[in-house]
N, C-alpha and C positions, 0 to 999 in steps of 0.2 A: 504494500499499499504505499503511496506517495504521501510525502510529508504534508502536503496541502490537504489530502483527504483526511489524515490523522488530525490535524489541527480542526478542521471543519467538524469531525466526529466529536472531538472534545467540546467545541464550542456548542454544538447542539445538545450535548449532555447538560452544560450549564444552563441553556435556555430552557430546559425540560421543567425547571421548577417555576411555578406561577410567581411566587414572591420576588425571585431574581428578575423575571421578566418586567414585573411592576416597577421594580427599582430602576432597572435600565430605561423603560418608558419614561418614567419620572425625570431622570437626569437628561434624557434626550430632550423632552418637550416642555421643560419649566422655563420660565423668564430669564433664570439667572444662569441655567445650564450647569449649575453646581449648587450642592446643598450639604448641610451638616447631617450627622447621624439622627439626631433628634428630629430634624425637619423631615427626613425620609421616613422615619418610624411614625410619626404623627400622620403624614399623608397615606402611608401604606396600610397602617392600622396593626403593625406587629411590634413586638418589643425591640428595644435598643439591642440587647445582646443577640437576638435573632438577626437583625440588620447587620451587626457586625460581622456574624458568620458568612452572611451572603456577600457582604463586602469582601471579605477575605478570600473567597472563591473567585469573585470576579477580578480582584487585583491579582491573583496568582495567575489567571488567565490574560491578564494585562488588558481587561476590556474597561477597566476604570482606573483612574489614577487620583492622587490627592495632593493637595498643598496645605498649608498651615495658615490660619487666621488667628492671631492672637494664640490662645492655647488649645485651639479646637481645629480638627481637620475638616477640609472641605473636599468633597468627592465630585468628580466630573468623569465624564466619558471620554475614553481614549479614542478619538476619532480616526487616528491613523491606523489603529488595530482594525476597527470596524471597516474602514475602507478596504484594508488588505483583505479581510474576511470576504466581503462583498464581490472582490476582483478574483477570487479563487476559480481556477478552471476545474470542473469535476470530472472531466474526461480527461483520462491520461493517455 
């Protein structure tokens, strides 16, 4: 199996969780394109620890990144990774 197909399979596994999809959608389509964990938890309606677990998985896949604002992390979509994913050729 090619590297591109392996990457796609891993990303589809990540996308299989509805909470992670909600989190990604929220980051893609909010006015600021970046949010704090507490904001994500409030908007999705799950606990902050659960959001942190989903963020960990999304960060490991390099689908989201973070920056610091004062003493809090701000999360945002890694658009370069998404563009790469969307450009994969599925036929080898």
